[in-house]
PAZAPA-4460 file (N, C-alpha, C; in steps of 0.05 Angstrom, whole numbers, plus 32768, in hexadecimal, padded with zeros to 4 digits):
% residues 163
    n_x    n_y    n_z   ca_x   ca_y   ca_z    c_x    c_y    c_z   seq   type   mol
   8BC6   8927   843F   8BA9   8933   843D   8B97   8924   843F     1      M     A
   8B8F   891D   8456   8B77   8913   8464   8B5A   8919   846B     2      S     A
   8B60   8902   845B   8B27   8904   8458   8B2B   890F   8464     3      K     A
   8B09   8916   8469   8AF5   8918   8487   8AEA   88FD   8488     4      A     A
   8ADA   88F7   8496   8AD2   88E5   849B   8ABC   88EF   848E     5      P     A
   8AB3   88D3   847B   8A8E   88CB   8466   8A79   88D1   8483     6      K     A
   8A6F   88DF   847A   8A53   88F1   8489   8A3C   88D5   848D     7      K     A
   8A31   88C6   848D   8A1C   88AF   8486   89FD   88C5   8481     8      P     A
   8A00   88BB   8460   89DF   88CC   844F   89C4   88B8   846E     9      E     A
   89C7   88D0   8468   89A8   88D1   8479   8987   88D3   8463    10      L     A
   8970   88CD   8471   895F   88BE   845B   8949   88D6   847C    11      K     A
   892C   88E7   846E   8925   88F5   8479   8906   88CD   8477    12      I     A
   890A   88D0   849A   88FE   88C0   8497   88E0   88C3   8492    13      V     A
   88C9   88BE   8486   88A9   88D1   848B   889E   88C6   84A1    14      K     A
   8885   88D3   84BE   887C   88C3   84C5   8863   88AE   84BC    15      K     A
   8856   8899   84C9   8842   8894   84B0   8827   88A2   84C4    16      E     A
   881C   88A7   84A8   8802   88B2   84A8   87FD   88A3   84B9    17      P     A
   87E7   88BE   84BF   87DA   88B9   84D5   87B9   88A4   84CF    18      E     A
   87AF   889B   84E9   8793   888E   84CE   8781   88AB   84D6    19      L     A
   876F   88A1   84BB   875A   88A5   84B7   873D   88B8   84C6    20      T     A
   8730   88C4   84BD   8713   88C4   84D2   8703   88AF   84D1    21      I     A
   8700   88A9   84BE   86FB   8888   84C4   8706   8865   84CF    22      K     A
   871E   8868   84C7   872C   8853   84D1   8731   885B   84F9    23      Q     A
   8731   887A   84FA   8733   8882   8521   8716   886D   8523    24      R     A
   8707   887A   8518   86EE   887C   8522   86E2   8854   8520    25      A     A
   86FA   8853   8515   86F0   8825   8504   8701   881B   8529    26      F     A
   8715   882F   8531   8727   881D   854C   871B   881F   8551    27      V     A
   8706   883B   8569   86F9   8842   8577   86E0   883E   8581    28      N     A
   86D1   8833   856A   86B9   881F   8569   86C8   8807   8574    29      E     A
   86DC   87ED   8570   86ED   87DC   8577   86E9   87DA   8593    30      I     A
   8700   87F1   85A3   870A   87F9   85B4   86EA   8801   85C9    31      V     A
   86DC   87FE   85C3   86C6   880F   85D7   86AC   87EB   85D7    32      R     A
   86B5   87EB   85C5   86B1   87CC   85CC   868A   87C7   85CA    33      G     A
   8688   87D0   85C0   8662   87D3   85C2   8660   87B1   85AE    34      K     A
   866C   87BB   858F   8668   87AE   857F   866B   8794   8580    35      I     A
   8659   8793   8577   8669   876D   8576   8679   8765   856B    36      G     A
   8683   8771   854B   8695   8768   8537   86A9   8776   852F    37      S     A
   86B4   876F   851E   86CE   8788   850A   86BC   878D   84F2    38      Y     A
   869D   877E   84E8   869C   8778   84DA   867F   8795   84DC    39      K     A
   866F   8793   84EF   8664   87AC   84F8   866D   87B8   8500    40      E     A
   8680   87C4   850C   868C   87DA   8516   8695   87E8   84FE    41      A     A
   86A0   87DA   84E2   86A1   87DD   84CC   8688   87E7   84BA    42      Y     A
   8676   87D8   84C3   8663   87E6   84B2   8651   8803   84B0    43      A     A
   865C   87FD   84D6   8651   8822   84E1   865F   882F   84D1    44      K     A
   8678   8833   84E1   868D   8848   84D9   868E   8854   84B1    45      V     A
   8692   8839   84A5   8683   8848   848A   8666   883D   847C    46      Y     A
   8653   883D   8498   8639   8848   8486   8634   882F   8466    47      D     A
   863A   881C   8473   8630   880B   846F   861B   8807   846D    48      V     A
   8605   87FB   8451   85EC   87FB   8456   85E9   87DE   844D    49      Q     A
   85D5   87CD   8454   85CC   87BB   845D   85C0   87AF   8442    50      L     A
   85CA   8788   843D   85B9   8788   8420   85A7   8789   841C    51      T     A
   8592   878B   8413   8575   8784   8409   8563   8772   840B    52      A     A
   8571   875E   8406   8571   8745   840A   8568   8730   8423    53      K     A
   857B   8731   8433   8587   8725   8448   8580   8745   8462    54      T     A
   8586   8757   8465   8581   876E   8478   859C   876E   8483    55      G     A
   85B2   875F   8477   85C9   8759   848B   85E7   876F   848A    56      K     A
   85F3   8771   8490   8618   877D   8481   8619   8776   8474    57      I     A
   8622   8776   8461   8633   8766   8445   8641   875D   844D    58      P     A
   8647   8744   8441   8662   8730   8449   8676   873A   8444    59      K     A
   8683   8747   8423   868F   875D   8428   869C   8769   8442    60      W     A
   868C   8777   8451   868C   8786   8468   869F   8777   8476    61      C     A
   86AA   875F   847F   86B9   8754   8490   86CF   8758   8479    62      E     A
   86D7   874C   8464   86ED   8741   845A   86ED   8767   8458    63      V     A
   86F0   8785   8455   86F8   8799   8459   8700   87A4   8477    64      E     A
   86F2   8796   848A   86EF   879C   84A0   870A   878E   84B1    65      A     A
   8715   876A   84A5   8727   8757   84AB   8743   876D   84A9    66      S     A
   8737   8774   8485   8757   8784   847A   8767   87A7   8483    67      K     A
   8744   87AA   849A   8751   87C2   84A7   8762   87B7   84BA    68      L     A
   8753   87A4   84C6   8765   8799   84ED   8783   8786   84E8    69      V     A
   877D   8781   84CC   8798   8773   84BD   87B8   8787   84BD    70      A     A
   87A9   87A9   84BB   87C3   87B6   84B0   87C9   87B8   84CD    71      S     A
   87E0   87CB   84C9   87F8   87C7   84E2   87EC   87E4   84ED    72      P     A
   87EC   87FF   84DB   87E1   880F   84F1   87C7   8806   84FE    73      K     A
   87AE   87FD   84F7   8798   8803   8506   87A4   87F6   8519    74      I     A
   87AB   87CF   8521   87B1   87BF   852C   87B9   87C9   853F    75      A     A
   87D4   87DF   8538   87E3   87EF   8556   87D4   87FB   8566    76      L     A
   87BB   8812   8551   87A9   8821   8560   879D   8812   856E    77      S     A
   8794   87F6   856B   877C   87F0   8580   878F   87ED   8596    78      I     A
   879B   87DD   858A   87B1   87CF   85AA   87B8   87E7   85BA    79      K     A
   87BF   8800   85B3   87C8   8817   85C4   87A6   881E   85D6    80      R     A
   8797   8820   85BE   8783   8831   85CB   876E   881C   85E1    81      A     A
   8776   8801   85D8   8765   87E8   85F3   8784   87EE   85FB    82      I     A
   8791   87FC   860A   87AC   880A   8628   879C   8811   8633    83      E     A
   87A4   8826   8625   8794   8848   862E   8787   8836   8639    84      R     A
   8766   882D   862C   874D   8827   8649   8753   8818   865D    85      K     A
   8768   8801   864D   8763   87FB   866B   877B   880D   868B    86      E     A
   878E   8811   8678   8791   8829   869A   878E   883E   8694    87      S     A
   877E   884B   8682   8763   8856   869B   874D   884A   86B4    88      G     A
   8748   883C   86A3   8732   8825   86B5   8742   8820   86D3    89      L     A
   875A   881D   86D0   8771   8819   86E1   8779   882D   86FD    90      I     A
   877D   8839   86EF   877B   8866   8703   8767   8869   8702    91      A     A
   8752   8865   86F4   8733   8868   8709   872C   885C   8722    92      S     A
   872C   8840   871F   8722   882B   8736   873C   8831   8742    93      S     A
   874D   883D   8747   876A   883B   875C   875D   885C   8769    94      L     A
   8758   886A   8757   8755   8888   875A   8735   8884   8772    95      R     A
   8725   8883   8765   8702   8874   877C   8718   8867   878D    96      T     A
   8728   885B   878E   8727   883E   879E   8739   8853   87BE    97      K     A
   8740   886F   87AF   8758   8880   87CD   8749   8892   87D7    98      N     A
   8735   8890   87C1   8724   88A7   87CE   8716   88A1   87DB    99      Y     A
   8704   8885   87DA   86EB   8884   87F3   86FF   8881   8806   100      V     A
   8721   8867   8802   872C   886E   8824   872D   8894   882F   101      I     A
   8741   88A0   881F   873B   88B8   882D   8723   88B0   883F   102      E     A
   8711   88BF   882B   86EE   88C3   883E   86E5   88B9   8853   103      Q     A
   86EB   889A   8853   86F1   8885   8865   8707   8891   8887   104      L     A
   8716   8893   887F   872F   88A4   8890   871F   88B6   889D   105      Y     A
   870D   88CD   8887   8712   88EC   8899   86F3   88E5   88B5   106      N     A
   86DE   88CB   889A   86D0   88CE   88A4   86CD   88BD   88CB   107      Q     A
   86E6   88B0   88C3   86E9   88A7   88E0   86FC   88B8   88F2   108      S     A
   8706   88D1   88EC   8705   88E3   8903   86F3   88FD   8903   109      I     A
   86EF   8902   88FA   86D1   891D   88F0   86AE   890B   88F3   110      S     A
   86AD   88FA   88FF   869E   88EB   88FD   8689   8905   891F   111      A     A
   8672   88FF   8910   8662   890C   892F   8662   88F4   8945   112      D     A
   8656   88E1   893C   8657   88D3   8953   866B   88B0   894D   113      T     A
   8667   88A4   8962   8682   888A   8963   8677   887B   894B   114      S     A
   865D   8877   8948   8659   8865   8934   8659   8856   8928   115      A     A
   8661   8881   891D   8667   8881   88FB   868A   8887   88FE   116      S     A
   8692   888B   891E   86A9   887A   8917   86B8   8868   8911   117      K     A
   86AC   8855   892A   86B2   883A   8931   86B5   882B   8906   118      I     A
   869D   8831   88FE   868E   8828   88E2   86A6   8826   88C7   119      R     A
   86A8   884A   88CA   86BE   8857   88B7   86DD   884A   88C6   120      A     A
   86E8   883C   88D4   86F1   8835   88E4   8700   8808   88D6   121      L     A
   86E3   8802   88D7   86E0   87EC   88D4   86E8   87ED   88BB   122      E     A
   86D6   8806   88A2   86D3   87F5   8886   86F1   87FB   8884   123      L     A
   870B   880C   888C   8719   880F   8885   872A   87FE   887C   124      L     A
   8728   87EC   88A6   873D   87D3   88B5   872A   87C0   889C   125      G     A
   8719   87C1   8890   8706   87A9   8876   8717   87A6   8863   126      K     A
   871C   87CA   885A   872D   87D1   882E   875D   87C7   8843   127      S     A
   8754   87B8   8855   8771   87BF   8856   8778   8797   885F   128      V     A
   875E   8788   885C   8762   876F   8861   8766   8771   888C   129      A     A
   875F   877C   8896   8763   8785   88C0   8760   876D   88C7   130      L     A
   873E   876B   88BC   872C   874D   88CA   8736   8739   88B4   131      F     A
   873C   8738   88B1   8731   8714   88AA   8745   86FD   88AF   132      S     A
   873E   86EE   88C3   874A   86E4   88CE   8762   86CC   88C5   133      D     A
   8768   86C1   88AE   877E   86A7   88A2   878F   86A3   88BC   134      V     A
   8787   8683   88B7   8795   866E   88D4   87A4   8653   88B5   135      V     A
   87C3   865E   88B2   87C1   8646   889B   87D4   862B   88C4   136      E     A
   87CE   8629   88B3   87D3   8606   88BF   87DF   85F5   88B2   137      T     A
   8808   85F9   88C3   880E   85DD   88AC   8810   85BC   88C3   138      K     A
   880D   85A5   88B7   8818   8596   88C9   8827   858C   88C0   139      E     A
   8844   858A   88CE   885C   8575   88DC   8851   855B   88D1   140      A     A
   8851   8551   88C2   8859   8531   88C6   8871   8530   88C0   141      R     A
   887C   8515   88CC   889C   8502   88C2   8896   84F0   88B2   142      T     A
   88A2   84EF   88A9   88A9   84CE   888B   889D   84B9   88A0   143      T     A
   8895   84BA   88B8   8889   84A1   88BE   887A   849E   88BF   144      I     A
   8872   84B6   88D3   8859   84BD   88CC   8843   84B0   88AD   145      D     A
   884F   84C2   889E   8842   84BB   888C   883E   849F   8879   146      I     A
   885A   8493   887D   8852   8477   887D   8843   845F   8893   147      E     A
   8842   8463   88A5   882C   845C   88B4   8816   8457   88B2   148      Q     A
   8807   8477   889B   87F5   8483   889E   87F2   846E   8883   149      D     A
   87FF   8474   8865   87F9   8453   8851   87FF   844A   8859   150      I     A
   8807   843E   8865   880B   841A   8874   87EB   8418   8881   151      E     A
   87EC   8427   8895   87C5   841F   889C   87B0   8428   8885   152      E     A
   87B5   8438   8871   87A0   8442   885E   8798   8425   8849   153      R     A
   87B5   8413   8835   87B8   83FC   8837   87A9   83EA   8844   154      L     A
   87BA   83E4   885D   87AF   83CE   8860   8793   83CF   8869   155      I     A
   8784   83EC   8870   8760   83EA   8874   8755   83E0   8854   156      S     A
   875D   83EF   8838   8750   83E8   881F   875B   83CA   8823   157      L     A
   876A   83BF   8825   876C   839E   881E   875D   838A   8829   158      L     A
   8756   83A3   8851   8742   838E   8854   872D   8396   8847   159      D     A
   8723   83A4   8847   8707   83A7   882D   8702   8396   8819   160      Q     A
   8716   8396   8815   871A   8383   87EF   871A   8365   87EF   161      S     A
   8723   8360   8808   871F   8340   8810   8700   833A   8816   162      E     A
   86FC   8356   8830   86DC   834E   8837   86D3   8351   8823   163      G     A
***
């Protein structure tokens, strides 16, 4: 009698709980970058009252903000949000660049005056560095030439130090 292969034990893995509304607001404040510190972001999101004596944010806010930022969920959320923001900025600048180049191309074809066409073509050319004059000259020197230069410089330095 053969035994059926033993099936592995399956466990239900719970999805990590999402951020709370306040935690999400804290992450958003940090990513926006308009608030100077985590403590200020915490005080704004959690409606912390300023101290009566100094009129400043209480020191315990810094501790609580640090705990929040140290939380893996919060840290990962901040990292992902910053990455999304950066990729959005890159995509936006690429779209703008493509739009401008497309409009310049259209203008170079359909402009009413030849001056407008020439200006559009000039700007298109500049966008691809067509008119930049970069000249690289490499002077090939033999080892004998280099040795002679060094000897001449040494002789002139010795003459200066003696004189």
